[in-house]
C-alpha distance (Angstrom), angle and dihedral (degrees) to the residues before:
residue distance angle dihedral
M1 . . .
V2 3.77 . .
K3 3.89 91.1 .
S4 3.77 93.3 51.4
R5 3.82 93.8 46.0
T6 3.85 91.0 47.9
K7 3.78 89.4 49.1
E8 3.78 90.4 53.8
L9 3.73 92.8 50.0
W10 3.84 92.3 52.4
E11 3.75 90.9 49.0
E12 3.78 88.3 52.2
F13 3.71 91.2 48.4
F14 3.81 94.9 51.4
L15 3.81 89.7 51.0
D16 3.76 91.4 62.0
P17 3.83 119.0 -1.5
S18 3.78 90.9 173.5
Q19 3.85 86.2 76.8
W20 3.86 90.5 63.6
W21 3.81 133.0 72.6
D22 3.76 115.1 -125.9
N23 3.86 106.3 -138.1
R24 3.81 99.9 168.0
S25 3.75 98.0 106.5
D26 3.77 98.0 47.1
K27 3.72 109.3 26.8
R28 3.87 115.8 127.8
N29 3.79 101.3 -138.0
Q30 3.90 142.2 -15.2
R31 3.78 90.7 -82.9
F32 3.84 91.2 71.2
P33 3.86 115.5 79.7
D34 3.85 124.4 -108.5
F35 3.81 90.3 -137.7
K36 3.85 128.8 23.0
H37 3.85 126.3 -173.3
K38 3.84 112.4 -115.7
T39 3.72 93.5 -137.5
T40 3.75 113.3 23.2
K41 3.93 94.7 33.2
K42 3.78 90.0 -132.8
A43 3.77 112.2 160.4
L44 3.80 137.7 -143.8
W45 3.86 132.0 -168.0
I46 3.77 119.6 -158.6
H47 3.82 92.9 -149.2
N48 3.82 96.0 45.6
K49 3.78 112.7 139.1
F50 3.92 88.2 -140.2
N51 3.82 91.5 59.5
P52 3.90 117.6 118.2
P53 3.83 112.5 -110.5
W54 3.81 95.8 -112.1
V55 3.82 95.7 60.9
H56 3.81 97.9 94.4
A57 3.83 91.8 46.2
R58 3.70 92.8 49.7
L59 3.83 92.3 48.9
A60 3.78 92.6 50.5
A61 3.87 93.6 47.4
M62 3.76 98.5 41.3
V63 3.92 96.2 62.2
E64 3.78 118.6 21.5
C65 3.80 95.5 -165.4
Q66 3.78 98.7 37.4
E67 3.90 91.5 118.6
Q68 3.87 85.0 70.5
A69 3.81 92.9 55.3
Q70 3.79 117.7 126.2
S71 3.80 97.9 169.4
G72 3.83 146.6 15.7
W73 3.84 126.2 -25.9
S74 3.78 93.8 -107.7
T75 3.79 97.7 69.0
P76 3.90 118.2 108.5
E77 3.72 92.9 -127.6
I78 3.70 90.8 65.0
S79 3.69 101.9 42.6
R80 3.73 101.9 34.9
G81 3.89 97.3 92.6
G82 3.83 92.9 45.7
V83 3.83 92.8 48.5
V84 3.89 93.1 50.4
R85 3.75 91.8 49.3
M86 3.75 92.6 47.0
E87 3.76 93.2 52.0
Q88 3.78 90.2 51.8
L89 3.78 92.6 50.1
W90 3.80 92.8 49.7
Q91 3.81 89.2 49.9
E92 3.78 89.5 52.4
F93 3.78 89.1 48.4
F94 3.77 97.0 52.6
S95 3.79 93.0 43.6
D96 3.90 89.7 60.5
P97 3.75 116.9 2.0
S98 3.76 91.1 175.3
Q99 3.83 87.9 76.3
W100 3.84 90.7 64.7
W101 3.78 130.9 71.0
D102 3.85 113.1 -129.1
N103 3.78 106.4 -136.0
R104 3.78 98.7 167.3
F105 3.83 95.5 105.8
I106 3.90 96.1 40.9
K107 3.77 105.3 36.1
K108 3.84 113.6 112.9
S109 3.81 99.8 -159.5
L110 3.76 141.0 31.6
K111 3.82 89.0 -116.6
Y112 3.76 92.6 68.7
P113 3.84 114.5 84.0
D114 3.86 123.7 -109.6
F115 3.81 90.6 -134.6
K116 3.77 127.7 24.2
H117 3.79 126.2 -170.1
K118 3.83 111.7 -116.9
S119 3.91 93.0 -138.7
T120 3.77 110.3 25.8
H121 3.90 93.0 30.7
E122 3.83 89.8 -140.7
G123 3.81 113.3 155.5
L124 3.78 138.5 -134.3
W125 3.85 127.8 -159.5
I126 3.89 120.6 -160.7
E127 3.78 90.9 -150.2
S128 3.81 97.3 43.1
W129 3.83 115.1 134.0
L130 3.79 89.0 -137.8
N131 3.77 95.5 62.4
P132 3.78 118.3 113.9
P133 3.87 111.9 -109.8
W134 3.91 93.1 -110.2
V135 3.73 96.1 63.3
K136 3.80 101.1 90.4
A137 3.86 93.4 45.3
K138 3.70 89.4 49.1
M139 3.84 91.2 51.6
I140 3.81 89.0 56.0
T141 3.75 101.1 43.7
S142 3.85 102.3 35.8
L143 3.79 108.3 38.1
G144 3.77 106.1 76.6
G145 3.73 87.6 161.8
L146 3.75 90.0 62.0
R147 3.85 91.4 52.6
S148 3.82 93.5 49.9
R149 3.78 89.3 48.5
V150 3.72 94.7 51.2
T151 3.84 93.4 40.7
G152 3.81 93.5 50.0
S153 3.80 94.4 45.4
F154 3.80 100.1 42.2
G155 3.80 101.6 75.2
N156 3.78 94.9 109.4
G157 3.80 99.7 15.8
D158 3.89 92.8 -108.9
I159 3.83 93.2 143.5
V160 3.83 93.3 50.5
S161 3.76 91.5 47.7
K162 3.79 91.2 48.1
L163 3.83 92.0 48.8
C164 3.75 91.0 48.8
Q165 3.82 93.2 48.8
E166 3.85 88.1 52.1
G167 3.81 92.0 51.9
R168 3.84 94.7 -109.3
L169 3.75 94.8 130.1
I170 3.87 95.9 151.5
E171 3.71 91.5 54.1
A172 3.77 93.2 48.2
L173 3.82 90.5 49.4
H174 3.76 91.2 51.8
M175 3.77 92.1 51.8
V176 3.80 90.1 56.0
E177 3.80 90.2 47.0
L178 3.79 89.4 51.6
M179 3.82 91.5 51.7
L180 3.82 91.6 52.5
Q181 3.80 89.9 48.8
Q182 3.83 88.5 56.8
N183 3.80 91.0 45.9
I184 3.83 91.8 -112.9
Q185 3.77 113.5 143.6
A186 3.87 110.8 -130.2
P187 3.79 114.8 -136.7
I188 3.85 120.1 -106.4
D189 3.93 88.3 -113.0
A190 3.79 89.2 65.5
Y191 3.75 94.1 52.1
V192 3.86 90.2 45.2
A193 3.78 90.2 52.5
L194 3.80 91.9 49.4
L195 3.76 94.1 48.1
K196 3.84 94.1 46.9
A197 3.95 89.2 46.6
C198 3.88 88.0 52.7
A199 3.86 91.5 48.0
R200 3.82 92.0 49.3
R201 3.83 92.4 49.8
K202 3.81 93.9 37.3
A203 3.78 85.3 -127.5
L204 3.76 99.3 163.9
V205 3.81 96.3 169.1
E206 3.84 92.8 54.1
G207 3.86 87.9 42.6
K208 3.79 90.3 59.6
Q209 3.73 90.2 48.5
V210 3.80 89.4 55.0
H211 3.90 88.3 48.1
A212 3.81 86.2 54.5
L213 3.70 92.1 50.8
L214 3.75 90.3 51.4
V215 3.71 91.6 53.3
Q216 3.78 92.0 48.5
S217 3.79 91.6 49.0
G218 3.84 90.5 49.0
R219 3.89 91.9 -122.1
D220 3.80 95.1 115.5
S221 3.77 90.8 98.8
D222 3.84 93.0 58.6
V223 3.83 107.8 114.9
F224 3.84 95.3 -144.6
L225 3.83 94.5 46.9
G226 3.81 88.8 43.1
S227 3.81 90.8 56.6
T228 3.80 92.1 44.9
L229 3.88 88.1 50.2
L230 3.72 90.7 49.8
D231 3.86 91.0 48.9
M232 3.81 88.4 51.1
Y233 3.77 94.6 53.2
A234 3.85 89.8 46.2
K235 3.84 93.2 53.3
C236 3.84 89.8 44.5
G237 3.79 89.2 57.3
S238 3.76 97.6 -113.3
V239 3.85 101.4 127.8
V240 3.80 91.0 165.0
D241 3.86 93.4 56.6
A242 3.80 88.2 44.4
L243 3.84 91.7 55.4
K244 3.78 92.3 46.8
V245 3.86 89.9 54.5
F246 3.85 90.6 46.3
N247 3.79 91.9 50.5
M248 3.91 91.8 48.8
M249 3.79 93.4 50.2
P250 3.87 113.3 111.8
E251 3.88 89.9 -141.3
H252 3.76 135.0 0.7
T253 3.73 130.6 -130.7
V254 3.76 130.8 -162.0
F255 3.78 87.4 -100.4
S256 3.81 92.9 57.4
W257 3.89 93.3 45.4
T258 3.87 89.0 49.5
A259 3.89 92.6 47.7
L260 3.77 91.3 53.2
M261 3.84 92.4 45.2
S262 3.77 89.9 50.7
A263 3.78 89.9 51.6
Y264 3.71 93.5 53.5
A265 3.82 93.5 44.4
E266 3.83 94.3 46.8
H267 3.82 90.6 53.8
G268 3.74 96.5 49.4
Q269 3.84 97.4 -97.6
C270 3.74 93.3 120.0
E271 3.80 95.2 148.1
E272 3.83 89.8 56.9
A273 3.83 88.1 48.7
I274 3.84 91.1 53.3
N275 3.86 91.1 47.1
L276 3.70 90.8 49.6
F277 3.72 91.5 52.8
Q278 3.78 90.4 52.0
R279 3.90 88.8 48.2
M280 3.75 90.8 51.7
Q281 3.84 90.4 53.7
R282 3.80 90.7 51.0
T283 3.80 91.1 56.9
G284 3.75 89.2 58.2
I285 3.88 98.5 -110.4
A286 3.71 110.7 139.6
P287 3.83 113.7 -131.8
D288 3.77 118.4 -121.7
K289 3.72 130.8 -148.3
V290 3.74 95.4 -82.4
S291 3.82 92.2 49.2
F292 3.78 89.1 55.1
V293 3.77 94.5 49.3
V294 3.86 93.1 47.7
V295 3.80 94.6 50.6
I296 3.81 94.1 41.2
K297 3.80 90.1 55.0
A298 3.80 89.8 47.9
C299 3.86 88.6 55.3
G300 3.81 90.5 50.9
R301 3.75 94.3 50.6
I302 3.85 93.1 58.2
A303 3.80 94.9 30.7
A304 3.91 90.8 -117.5
L305 3.85 93.9 168.9
E306 3.81 97.8 168.1
E307 3.76 93.9 48.8
G308 3.85 89.1 45.7
K309 3.78 92.7 53.1
E310 3.81 91.0 47.9
I311 3.83 90.8 51.4
H312 3.86 88.3 46.1
S313 3.73 89.0 60.2
H314 3.90 90.9 51.2
I315 3.83 87.4 50.6
I316 3.81 92.0 55.1
K317 3.81 90.2 47.9
S318 3.72 91.7 49.4
G319 3.82 93.2 49.7
F320 3.77 97.9 -119.1
E321 3.80 98.6 115.3
S322 3.81 90.6 95.3
D323 3.78 92.5 55.7
V324 3.74 110.2 109.4
V325 3.87 95.2 -140.2
V326 3.89 93.0 46.5
G327 3.72 90.7 45.8
S328 3.76 93.7 50.4
S329 3.80 89.7 50.5
L330 3.86 89.4 53.1
V331 3.80 90.8 51.3
G332 3.79 90.3 50.3
M333 3.77 92.9 47.9
Y334 3.75 95.7 51.3
A335 3.87 90.3 44.5
K336 3.80 92.6 53.7
C337 3.77 90.1 48.0
G338 3.79 88.5 56.3
C339 3.87 94.7 -112.5
L340 3.76 99.6 125.4
E341 3.84 93.1 162.5
D342 3.89 89.7 58.5
A343 3.79 89.8 45.9
C344 3.77 92.2 50.1
A345 3.86 90.8 47.7
V346 3.79 91.5 54.4
F347 3.80 90.3 43.8
N348 3.79 93.1 51.8
K349 3.84 93.1 48.7
M350 3.81 92.8 54.8
N351 3.84 110.4 113.9
E352 3.75 89.8 -158.8
R353 3.79 127.4 32.7
D354 3.76 123.8 -176.5
A355 3.81 129.8 -174.5
V356 3.84 90.9 -83.9
S357 3.82 91.5 56.7
W358 3.88 92.5 51.3
N359 3.74 89.0 45.7
V360 3.78 93.9 54.5
M361 3.80 92.0 48.9
I362 3.76 94.5 46.4
T363 3.82 89.2 45.9
G364 3.87 88.9 53.5
Y365 3.80 91.2 54.6
A366 3.76 93.6 43.8
Q367 3.81 95.6 48.0
Q368 3.80 92.4 49.1
G369 3.79 91.5 53.3
F370 3.81 98.3 -102.2
G371 3.84 95.9 125.8
K372 3.83 94.3 156.8
K373 3.76 93.7 52.3
A374 3.88 88.3 48.6
L375 3.80 89.1 54.3
A376 3.80 92.3 45.6
L377 3.88 88.9 52.2
Y378 3.77 89.3 53.4
E379 3.84 90.8 55.6
Q380 3.80 89.6 50.1
M381 3.91 88.8 48.7
K382 3.71 90.4 56.5
Q383 3.78 94.4 45.6
E384 3.86 89.1 55.1
G385 3.75 89.0 54.8
V386 3.81 97.8 -111.6
Q387 3.87 110.3 145.7
P388 3.81 112.6 -129.5
D389 3.83 114.2 -128.2
I390 3.83 132.6 -156.4
I391 3.80 91.9 -83.0
T392 3.86 89.8 55.1
Y393 3.82 93.3 54.5
V394 3.84 93.4 43.6
V395 3.87 90.9 52.2
L396 3.82 91.9 46.7
L397 3.77 94.6 46.9
N398 3.87 88.8 53.2
A399 3.85 88.9 50.1
C400 3.75 91.2 51.2
G401 3.86 90.9 49.2
R402 3.84 89.9 51.9
I403 3.77 94.2 54.6
A404 3.83 96.3 31.4
A405 3.84 91.0 -119.0
L406 3.85 96.0 164.6
E407 3.80 95.2 162.1
Q408 3.86 92.8 55.1
G409 3.75 89.6 41.0
E410 3.82 91.4 56.4
R411 3.74 89.6 47.6
L412 3.81 91.4 52.9
H413 3.83 88.0 48.0
S414 3.88 87.9 59.1
Y415 3.86 89.7 50.3
I416 3.76 92.2 49.0
I417 3.87 91.2 53.0
R418 3.78 91.0 50.6
S419 3.77 91.3 48.0
G420 3.76 93.1 52.1
F421 3.85 94.4 -120.2
E422 3.85 97.2 117.4
S423 3.76 93.9 96.3
A424 3.82 94.2 54.8
V425 3.77 109.4 108.2
I426 3.73 94.5 -138.7
V427 3.83 91.6 54.3
G428 3.78 92.8 44.8
S429 3.74 90.7 52.8
A430 3.84 92.3 48.2
L431 3.80 89.8 50.5
V432 3.80 90.9 51.5
D433 3.82 90.1 51.5
M434 3.82 93.7 44.8
Y435 3.86 93.9 52.8
A436 3.78 92.8 43.0
K437 3.81 92.2 51.2
C438 3.84 90.4 46.7
G439 3.81 87.1 57.9
H440 3.89 96.1 -108.9
I441 3.85 98.2 119.3
G442 3.87 90.9 161.5
L443 3.89 92.0 58.5
A444 3.84 88.2 45.7
R445 3.82 88.9 55.3
Q446 3.73 92.1 48.1
V447 3.76 91.0 56.0
F448 3.71 92.7 45.0
N449 3.83 92.9 50.7
K450 3.81 90.3 55.1
M451 3.69 94.0 55.1
Q452 3.82 110.7 108.6
E453 3.78 97.3 -159.0
P454 3.81 112.8 15.5
N455 3.67 116.2 -170.1
V456 3.78 131.2 -150.6
L457 3.91 89.7 -84.4
S458 3.82 89.6 55.9
W459 3.77 93.3 49.0
N460 3.80 90.2 46.6
A461 3.78 93.5 50.2
M462 3.84 91.3 52.1
I463 3.79 95.3 43.2
A464 3.92 90.4 47.9
G465 3.80 88.9 49.1
Y466 3.79 91.1 57.3
A467 3.76 92.5 42.1
E468 3.91 95.1 51.1
H469 3.84 90.8 51.4
G470 3.79 93.5 52.9
L471 3.89 94.1 -104.8
G472 3.78 95.4 129.5
K473 3.80 95.9 152.8
E474 3.86 90.1 54.3
A475 3.82 89.7 49.9
L476 3.86 92.2 52.4
A477 3.83 90.5 46.3
L478 3.77 90.0 53.5
Y479 3.80 89.8 50.5
E480 3.78 88.8 56.9
Q481 3.84 90.9 50.2
M482 3.82 88.2 48.9
I483 3.84 92.2 55.1
Q484 3.83 91.5 45.9
Q485 3.79 90.6 54.4
G486 3.88 91.7 53.4
A487 3.82 96.9 -110.8
Q488 3.77 115.5 149.8
A489 3.86 116.7 -126.7
N490 3.79 118.8 -138.3
D491 3.69 135.5 -161.4
V492 3.83 92.0 -82.6
T493 3.83 90.7 55.1
F494 3.86 92.8 52.4
V495 3.85 92.3 46.8
V496 3.84 91.6 51.6
L497 3.79 93.1 46.0
L498 3.83 92.0 48.8
K499 3.83 88.2 53.8
A500 3.77 89.7 50.4
C501 3.90 90.3 50.8
A502 3.79 88.3 49.5
S503 3.84 93.7 50.9
I504 3.78 93.9 55.5
V505 3.86 95.8 33.9
A506 3.87 90.2 -118.6
L507 3.80 100.5 165.3
E508 3.85 97.4 165.2
Q509 3.80 93.6 51.2
G510 3.85 88.6 44.9
Q511 3.80 89.6 55.4
Q512 3.79 91.6 48.9
L513 3.85 88.1 50.6
H514 3.75 88.6 51.6
S515 3.86 90.0 58.1
H516 3.83 89.8 48.8
I517 3.73 90.7 50.9
N518 3.84 92.4 52.7
E519 3.82 90.6 47.3
S520 3.87 90.0 52.0
G521 3.69 94.3 51.7
F522 3.85 96.6 -112.4
G523 3.78 95.5 111.1
L524 3.76 93.0 103.0
D525 3.81 96.9 44.8
V526 3.74 109.1 118.7
I527 3.94 96.2 -141.8
V528 3.84 92.3 47.3
S529 3.81 92.2 46.6
S530 3.80 90.7 50.7
A531 3.83 89.3 51.2
L532 3.84 89.1 50.7
I533 3.82 91.0 52.2
D534 3.82 88.8 51.2
M535 3.79 93.6 48.1
Y536 3.87 94.0 50.1
A537 3.81 91.9 45.2
K538 3.80 93.7 50.4
C539 3.75 89.9 45.5
G540 3.89 89.1 55.7
S541 3.80 95.1 -110.7
I542 3.79 98.2 121.5
E543 3.82 90.3 160.9
H544 3.82 93.6 61.9
A545 3.79 88.5 46.4
C546 3.81 89.5 52.9
Q547 3.85 89.5 50.3
V548 3.76 93.1 52.0
F549 3.85 90.7 46.9
D550 3.80 93.8 48.9
N551 3.87 93.1 46.8
M552 3.87 91.8 53.9
S553 3.78 111.5 112.5
E554 3.78 92.4 -164.7
R555 3.89 126.3 29.1
D556 3.74 130.4 -173.2
V557 3.86 129.8 -167.6
V558 3.84 90.5 -86.2
S559 3.84 91.5 57.0
W560 3.82 91.4 52.2
S561 3.89 89.8 44.4
V562 3.74 95.1 53.3
M563 3.84 93.0 46.3
I564 3.78 93.3 48.1
G565 3.79 89.2 44.5
G566 3.76 88.3 51.7
Y567 3.80 91.8 56.2
A568 3.75 90.4 46.9
Q569 3.86 93.0 49.1
Q570 3.77 89.7 54.4
G571 3.84 92.4 51.0
L572 3.82 92.1 -104.9
G573 3.76 95.6 132.6
K574 3.83 94.4 154.0
E575 3.84 91.9 52.7
A576 3.79 89.9 49.2
L577 3.75 91.9 53.1
G578 3.75 93.1 46.7
L579 3.74 92.8 52.3
Y580 3.85 87.9 51.4
E581 3.86 88.4 57.5
Q582 3.89 89.3 48.9
M583 3.78 87.9 51.5
K584 3.76 93.6 51.2
Q585 3.75 91.3 52.8
L586 3.86 87.3 59.6
D587 3.70 91.0 52.2
V588 3.75 96.0 -118.5
Q589 3.73 110.7 162.4
P590 3.88 112.7 -132.9
D591 3.77 122.8 -135.7
N592 3.77 129.7 -147.5
V593 3.84 94.1 -88.3
L594 3.78 92.2 54.4
Y595 3.83 92.2 49.9
V596 3.82 90.2 50.1
V597 3.88 89.2 50.8
L598 3.78 90.6 48.7
L599 3.73 94.4 47.1
N600 3.87 90.0 49.5
A601 3.89 87.9 51.6
C602 3.80 88.9 53.8
A603 3.81 91.3 47.9
S604 3.90 92.3 50.3
I605 3.90 91.8 58.5
A606 3.77 97.4 28.3
A607 3.75 90.3 -118.3
L608 3.87 97.7 170.0
D609 3.77 99.1 168.4
Q610 3.92 92.9 50.0
G611 3.84 86.9 45.6
K612 3.81 90.9 54.6
Q613 3.71 91.0 45.7
L614 3.83 89.3 52.8
H615 3.77 89.9 50.0
S616 3.78 89.4 53.7
D617 3.88 90.9 47.3
I618 3.78 88.9 53.6
I619 3.84 91.7 51.0
R620 3.80 95.7 44.3
S621 3.91 94.0 48.3
G622 3.74 89.4 58.7
F623 3.71 91.7 -119.2
E624 3.80 111.3 165.2
L625 3.76 107.9 -116.8
G626 3.74 120.2 -141.0
G627 3.73 141.7 93.1
I628 3.81 118.3 23.4
V629 3.77 93.8 6.4
D630 3.78 95.5 55.2
N631 3.80 90.6 44.0
A632 3.92 87.5 53.3
L633 3.81 90.6 49.1
I634 3.81 91.7 52.0
D635 3.74 91.5 49.6
M636 3.79 92.6 45.9
Y637 3.86 94.7 50.9
A638 3.91 92.4 44.0
K639 3.88 92.2 49.4
C640 3.82 89.1 48.4
G641 3.79 91.4 52.7
C642 3.89 97.4 -108.8
I643 3.79 97.9 122.5
E644 3.77 93.8 161.9
D645 3.82 91.5 55.2
A646 3.83 88.2 50.1
R647 3.81 90.4 49.1
E648 3.87 90.5 49.5
V649 3.86 90.1 54.0
F650 3.79 90.9 47.0
V651 3.79 93.6 49.2
K652 3.76 94.4 50.0
M653 3.88 94.0 52.9
N654 3.82 114.5 114.9
E655 3.75 93.2 -154.3
R656 3.76 126.8 19.3
D657 3.87 126.1 -164.9
V658 3.66 127.7 -165.7
V659 3.83 93.0 -85.1
S660 3.86 89.0 59.6
W661 3.76 93.9 54.0
T662 3.81 92.1 42.9
A663 3.84 91.9 50.8
M664 3.81 91.6 51.3
I665 3.82 92.5 45.9
S666 3.78 91.9 48.2
G667 3.79 89.5 49.3
Y668 3.82 89.6 56.2
A669 3.82 89.6 46.1
E670 3.77 93.3 55.5
E671 3.76 90.9 49.1
G672 3.78 91.0 50.7
L673 3.86 92.5 -116.5
G674 3.81 96.3 139.9
K675 3.79 96.5 160.4
E676 3.75 92.3 51.9
A677 3.77 90.1 50.7
L678 3.76 91.2 52.0
T679 3.75 92.1 49.1
L680 3.78 89.5 52.1
W681 3.88 90.8 46.9
E682 3.79 89.1 54.4
Q683 3.75 91.4 50.0
M684 3.74 89.7 50.0
Q685 3.81 89.7 54.1
R686 3.86 90.8 50.2
E687 3.82 91.4 53.0
G688 3.78 91.1 53.5
M689 3.78 97.1 -113.7
K690 3.84 113.4 151.1
P691 3.72 115.2 -137.8
N692 3.84 121.6 -134.0
E693 3.82 134.2 -150.8
V694 3.82 92.0 -79.7
T695 3.75 95.0 48.1
Y696 3.80 88.5 55.6
A697 3.78 91.8 48.6
S698 3.81 88.8 52.9
I699 3.82 97.2 47.5
L700 3.81 91.0 47.1
S701 3.82 89.5 49.3
A702 3.84 88.6 52.2
C703 3.83 90.3 52.0
S704 3.83 89.9 48.8
H705 3.88 94.8 51.5
S706 3.78 90.3 47.8
G707 3.81 100.2 42.9
L708 3.87 93.5 -117.1
V709 3.81 95.0 151.4
D710 3.89 100.2 161.0
E711 3.71 91.1 44.4
G712 3.73 91.1 49.3
R713 3.75 93.2 49.0
H714 3.81 91.7 51.2
L715 3.72 92.7 51.3
F716 3.74 93.4 49.3
D717 3.76 90.9 50.1
S718 3.82 93.0 48.9
M719 3.81 96.4 51.3
F720 3.72 100.0 96.0
K721 3.76 97.2 21.9
N722 3.85 96.5 55.0
H723 3.79 103.3 27.5
G724 3.83 108.9 12.6
V725 3.76 94.1 -115.7
T726 3.77 112.5 147.1
P727 3.78 114.3 -141.5
T728 3.83 113.0 -112.8
V729 3.81 129.1 -160.8
D730 3.86 88.4 -90.5
H731 3.80 92.2 59.1
Y732 3.82 90.6 49.6
A733 3.79 88.7 50.8
C734 3.81 89.7 53.9
M735 3.86 90.3 52.1
V736 3.81 91.8 49.4
D737 3.81 88.3 49.3
L738 3.86 90.4 48.5
L739 3.78 93.2 50.0
G740 3.78 93.1 42.0
R741 3.80 95.1 51.2
A742 3.81 89.8 50.0
G743 3.86 88.2 55.0
C744 3.80 93.5 -111.5
L745 3.88 95.6 131.7
T746 3.71 99.0 151.6
D747 3.79 90.1 50.2
A748 3.84 88.1 48.5
E749 3.76 93.5 50.9
N750 3.79 92.8 46.9
F751 3.79 89.6 48.4
I752 3.82 88.7 55.9
N753 3.75 93.5 48.3
K754 3.76 91.6 52.5
M755 3.85 95.0 48.2
P756 3.85 112.0 129.4
I757 3.73 90.3 -142.7
Q758 3.82 130.1 55.0
P759 3.94 107.9 -89.4
D760 3.80 113.1 -128.6
A761 3.79 128.8 -147.0
V762 3.76 92.9 -86.1
V763 3.81 90.9 61.8
W764 3.83 92.3 49.6
M765 3.81 90.7 44.3
A766 3.85 89.2 56.6
L767 3.76 88.6 54.4
L768 3.82 93.1 44.5
G769 3.86 90.0 51.7
A770 3.83 91.0 49.1
A771 3.87 88.0 50.6
R772 3.80 90.4 51.8
N773 3.82 90.8 52.5
C774 3.84 94.5 47.1
G775 3.86 93.9 39.1
H776 3.89 92.4 -124.0
V777 3.89 104.5 158.5
E778 3.84 101.1 -175.7
I779 3.75 96.6 45.9
G780 3.86 88.7 45.0
R781 3.78 92.2 51.1
R782 3.83 92.9 51.1
A783 3.77 91.7 46.9
F784 3.85 89.8 47.7
D785 3.85 91.6 53.1
C786 3.80 90.7 51.5
V787 3.80 92.4 50.0
V788 3.75 96.5 50.1
K789 3.76 91.5 44.9
L790 3.82 86.8 60.1
E791 3.78 98.7 33.8
P792 3.86 112.5 17.9
E793 3.77 92.3 178.4
N794 3.90 94.9 56.0
A795 3.78 102.5 126.6
S796 3.78 93.6 -177.0
A797 3.75 90.8 63.3
Y798 3.86 91.1 57.5
V799 3.80 89.9 48.4
L800 3.73 94.9 51.6
L801 3.85 94.6 47.4
S802 3.86 91.9 47.9
N803 3.85 87.4 52.6
I804 3.86 89.6 52.0
Y805 3.82 90.8 50.1
A806 3.81 91.8 46.1
A807 3.78 92.2 50.6
A808 3.80 91.0 48.7
G809 3.80 92.8 48.0
R810 3.82 94.7 -119.9
R811 3.75 99.1 147.4
N812 3.75 97.5 172.7
E813 3.76 95.0 53.3
L814 3.77 88.5 42.6
A815 3.85 92.6 55.7
K816 3.82 91.3 47.3
I817 3.73 93.5 50.8
R818 3.88 94.0 45.8
K819 3.74 89.4 48.0
């Protein structure tokens, strides 16, 4: 994939080097390209391992004096020698064409010359940028042999079709132009071949030239050619031109309607595609199989379930339901609309099911989070004798990654090797992603290292794997390797790398990435800019985050969320709420993530009034409460001291997860309502909700604040035995605090000394605080020594010990510790 793309770029370069900057003489290091396109910013490296073998020879032959170059390809000093030699060769050619081989109709690639001298083997290219301006005119006026050859062979358009099939679109176009200049009418087959070639290559400029030739020849009113022209514009992405052609057609066929529908659907205008289908039906034209497939896919893309069901009924009436392609499209539509039961019903009714049908159904289960059902369907597929293809394995690997099903993923890997698909780049990328998501980053790297030609998806999967596992340095190192090997980063690459920088607080590397992003042309991308804001905020540089946010020409709700979240993370709750007010004035509709961020900001500064106003905004906007928003409301009200309001939100919840229960228990703990917290804990057990580490920390804290020592001891002892939760240092700190608050300082110190894990400064600070409250000098001194050994700069430890000495009347020790 990388080799073929690099080859295409070099061929584009050699056609017109004046469109490329030559950076060889002033580039700072090997990471910078030798040549960079002036418009598209595409890059080429002379010493890239993916280069085709003919690059160095072509570079040397194209410009004799290029070693003297000090600037771009367009300067006269660089091209003078090449232009002079080319003019001499063309003069030799026109003086005696019989001495040259004519390769135009047999050459397989643009790198081969159009004419080659039979003795010297020097080459000439009709489209070379070094040609003198008179060459094309001379070709038309002087070569009668060429005319006769074209005229004699053009009867059925075979030569044009052959040229188009070989990718020689420009030559085919010139042949048709030549025919028109000689008043010879090109056959319809020739125009069809040209339009289809333009559609395949998405060559809009050449397609418009063919359109102009159709108008010139008077064939633009032909219904079949008009439909083919419309299809070309649609596939080249010009919906406006496609619509113009459609509106100018004297009559419409099902093909022209379908082509325009497809254009709308492929470019995100699915509602227009559905409306056009309904309009076609009103005109009395019966849809065919392709029409139904196009409109059904459009319904799936925008989850238009009602319209999809209505079209399904038309399909049944038209007798297309048994068609395997139409059936597969219906399965896909229902799956994307979230109606897996309907999708399964259509799938089970299908008389014939090919690999595509199975893939669509498996994909539906996988995308809706039913990975196990997707894997079970794969087993059924094999039992029915349908051979899985590459798409099947890619979808299943993605499903395994989502549910961390390593064993099934490894089994799939074995099947892939036996099927011979392991070398496919898309499969290799899916394997890397699966192993990384299953937590086996080493296996992911092994697969990646075996890939011969990794593409940008492969690099992204491996970089994301490192980033998700907290290996930010490894992710950044892999990016450097990616650049050195000539691979081009895309927006996803930069978003993942920025997350890696944020995870390890690598501000300097993040700033370097910011420069690369601007150089690559992604600086104005909304998603990339949002990731930059998040990176700067998490690295503590809120000023840089504000600069990126202010410079954005377009912002979506994610952009606002990360900026508001950045303020909240830095403890700037007022600024976060102020930005929310600015957002409301611009009529930007918040989503559930933004509401959570805002509620957390209110909680952090105990802004009860603003929190209540947010609660009202959520209700007025018609936003469906539940899940993370309700949990954030509980937390906000509890931290603002309104435990009854928190309880009211909790009681009204239709479904509660472990976070809901934990937030409510934590609220009781902060208010010193230990008995209420224990009552809620018992209710949680009765309803079958399994507590996690945070839940246990909250309930132990509740016991600590209420002096419930026996209950706290029992809960701590039951953590692993009842729920499989291994106590962490935070839970031990809670127990020390519990015992210390109850005055059991000796028990607390003994508890620390028997800990199976190394106590941290927080644990010893809990004991030091308890010693201060109880006035126990010796235990306080020992706890202080342990704290400053772990954290010498911990000022709170010195303050607490000085308070202990002051209360005990030990003036000498007090003076020493204050000094």
